[in-house]
C-alpha angles and dihedrals in degrees: 000000000000121000107265095201115082117235113267087228086072097056097084087059089071087086088069098053112119142043124311137185117224138212115186136182129191130192090236088062103035097170096042126093108194115209124205144126141252135194133199120202135165119243108233107284094032096247092118132039114208119209119194119184134182128188124203094224129083094227094055118077128231113230150184127209134186119206121196143149118280132183087266100046122278127352132191125206110204129197130175147187093262090060093256119151126185140164120222137179117238138199135172122190133155092353096310118120115199125188124177149156132186112213127156110265094000115053116161139189135182130197118186123177120210113221119240093256089050093236102105134049115191112191147162133207117211128197130207122189096180101036095247111052113069124198129188112260124165119008113200132184117192120197121189111249117232 
């Protein structure tokens, strides 16, 4: 029988639950701010957090991600409208959300900081093609929707 008690590692993710507006910028589109939205909701039982995101720009994918406990902490399975699927590691501590994956030729990491009032997350994705040099990639600001 599955464990009915959610992993305590998931508890800090409660700060993400809700609906957020998004403003994103990307180096490939330096003069463009892409609006969108994201939502975070627990699957019944609170063992998995579901993130849905939509960008109002044809070159930015819509996505869904499922975050849950793994043997090594937290893992996120990501899928998007391009057919991309990836698995990331996740942590959240003291208001800082980190997401990362090490993959030959395409490693990624994200750090997002939750504001003191819990209504804004300012974050940046970085990309490494050689495993050692990191470049800014997608910058995202989340604002809690009323």
